C-alpha positions as CSV (number, residue, x, y, z in Angstrom):
1,M,-7.9,10.8,-10.6
2,R,-11.6,10.7,-10.9
3,H,-12.8,7.7,-12.5
4,A,-13.8,7.8,-16.3
5,K,-17.2,8.4,-17.6
6,S,-19.7,5.6,-16.4
7,S,-22.7,4.0,-18.1
8,W,-26.3,4.6,-16.8
9,S,-27.7,2.3,-19.6
10,D,-28.4,-0.7,-17.4
11,F,-30.7,0.2,-14.5
12,T,-30.5,-3.4,-13.1
13,L,-27.0,-2.6,-11.9
14,T,-26.3,-1.0,-8.5
15,D,-24.3,2.3,-8.6
16,H,-21.3,0.2,-7.4
17,Q,-21.5,-2.2,-10.5
18,R,-21.8,0.6,-13.2
19,P,-19.0,0.1,-15.8
20,L,-17.5,2.6,-18.1
21,N,-19.4,3.8,-21.2
22,A,-17.8,4.4,-24.6
23,R,-16.5,7.8,-23.6
24,G,-14.9,6.4,-20.5
25,K,-13.4,3.4,-22.4
26,R,-11.8,6.0,-24.7
27,D,-10.7,8.6,-22.1
28,A,-9.2,6.4,-19.5
29,P,-6.4,5.1,-21.8
30,R,-5.8,8.5,-23.1
31,M,-5.3,9.9,-19.7
32,A,-3.2,6.8,-18.7
33,Q,-0.9,7.5,-21.7
34,W,-0.6,11.3,-20.6
35,L,0.2,10.2,-17.0
36,K,2.9,7.8,-18.2
37,K,4.5,10.5,-20.5
38,N,4.4,13.2,-17.8
39,L,4.8,11.3,-14.5
40,G,6.6,8.3,-15.5
41,E,6.1,5.1,-13.4
42,V,4.4,5.4,-10.1
43,D,4.9,3.2,-7.0
44,L,1.2,2.4,-6.4
45,I,-2.3,2.9,-7.5
46,I,-5.0,2.9,-4.7
47,S,-8.5,2.7,-6.2
48,S,-12.1,2.5,-5.1
49,D,-13.4,-0.9,-5.4
50,A,-16.4,0.2,-7.7
51,Q,-16.6,-1.3,-11.2
52,R,-16.0,2.0,-13.0
53,T,-12.9,2.8,-10.9
54,Q,-11.6,-0.7,-11.3
55,E,-11.9,-0.3,-15.2
56,T,-10.2,3.1,-15.1
57,T,-7.4,1.6,-13.0
58,Q,-7.0,-1.1,-15.6
59,A,-6.4,1.4,-18.2
60,L,-3.4,2.8,-16.1
61,V,-2.2,-0.8,-15.3
62,D,-2.2,-1.5,-19.2
63,V,0.4,1.1,-19.8
64,D,2.5,-0.2,-17.0
65,L,2.1,3.0,-15.1
66,S,2.5,1.4,-11.6
67,R,5.3,-0.7,-10.2
68,R,3.0,-2.7,-8.2
69,L,-0.5,-4.2,-8.6
70,P,-3.4,-1.8,-7.6
71,Y,-4.8,-1.8,-4.2
72,W,-8.6,-1.7,-4.0
73,E,-9.9,0.3,-1.1
74,A,-13.5,-0.2,-0.2
75,S,-13.6,3.1,1.8
76,L,-12.9,5.3,-1.3
77,Y,-16.4,4.4,-2.6
78,H,-18.5,7.1,-1.5
79,G,-15.6,8.1,0.9
80,R,-15.0,11.3,2.6
81,P,-11.7,13.1,2.0
82,Q,-10.3,11.7,5.2
83,N,-10.8,8.3,3.8
84,Y,-8.4,9.1,1.0
85,L,-5.8,10.5,3.3
86,D,-6.3,7.4,5.5
87,S,-5.4,5.1,2.5
88,M,-2.0,6.7,2.4
89,Y,-1.1,6.7,6.2
90,A,0.0,3.1,6.1
91,L,2.3,3.4,2.9
92,D,5.9,2.4,3.5
93,D,9.0,4.5,3.1
94,K,9.8,2.9,-0.2
95,T,6.6,4.4,-1.7
96,N,7.4,7.7,-3.1
97,S,4.4,8.2,-5.6
98,V,0.8,7.0,-5.5
99,I,-2.3,7.7,-7.6
100,L,-5.7,7.5,-5.9
101,I,-8.7,6.9,-8.1
102,G,-12.0,7.8,-6.7
103,H,-15.3,9.6,-7.1
104,N,-17.0,13.0,-7.0
105,P,-17.9,15.1,-5.1
106,T,-15.0,14.0,-2.9
107,M,-12.4,14.4,-5.7
108,T,-13.5,18.1,-6.3
109,Y,-13.4,18.8,-2.6
110,M,-9.9,17.6,-2.3
111,A,-8.7,19.4,-5.3
112,N,-10.1,22.5,-3.7
113,E,-8.3,21.7,-0.4
114,I,-4.9,21.7,-2.2
115,S,-5.5,24.2,-4.9
116,N,-5.1,28.1,-4.5
117,E,-7.8,28.6,-7.1
118,F,-11.4,27.4,-7.0
119,I,-12.0,24.2,-9.1
120,D,-15.7,23.9,-9.9
121,N,-15.6,20.2,-10.8
122,V,-13.1,17.5,-11.4
123,P,-14.6,16.0,-14.5
124,T,-14.6,12.3,-15.4
125,A,-11.1,11.0,-16.0
126,G,-9.7,14.2,-14.6
127,V,-6.4,14.3,-12.8
128,I,-5.2,16.5,-10.1
129,I,-1.4,16.4,-9.6
130,G,0.1,17.5,-6.3
131,T,3.3,16.9,-4.5
132,Y,4.0,16.1,-0.8
133,V,7.4,15.7,1.0
134,G,7.4,13.9,4.3
135,D,6.4,10.8,6.1
136,W,3.0,9.3,4.9
137,T,1.8,9.2,8.6
138,D,2.0,13.0,8.5
139,I,0.2,13.7,5.2
140,S,-2.6,16.2,5.3
141,F,-4.3,18.4,2.7
142,D,-2.4,21.6,3.9
143,K,0.9,20.0,3.2
144,I,0.1,18.9,-0.4
145,E,1.3,21.4,-3.0
146,F,-1.2,21.6,-6.1
147,L,0.9,21.5,-9.3
148,K,-1.6,20.9,-12.1
149,M,-5.1,19.7,-13.2
150,M,-5.4,17.7,-16.5
151,T,-8.7,16.6,-18.1
152,P,-9.3,14.6,-21.2
153,K,-10.6,17.8,-22.9
154,N,-7.3,19.4,-22.4
155,L,-5.2,16.7,-23.8
156,P,-3.0,17.7,-26.7
């Protein structure tokens, strides 16, 4: 999942400190509700430690989407696709489902790595859903099957 829309209104904040704007505060809970309804509860959320991703993650926590508390992963902020895979390598066998929350352009790059169709952009609060069967230590983009992309604009 890409973080929801962030604010650029306070130029004294660093990029890492930028919070969600009004649209982001509206879209994150809507996407959280959709995820809960369509995926059910997941085992873990791994999120970048940037303010906007933490606020997006909180919307998912607020609907009890995750069985565990979120894990904040600093390497996902401005991270490369490999950083996202690395965040899953150490997951235990009891973890069957995970949501990664991060940033573009990496989210769009990863979407294209698993999709058979070109995805121009994963918009803010957009979700790419894939499935993987195997040991977490063996996960790679070519082993993830693309299932669906959902965006706030596509919500019913």
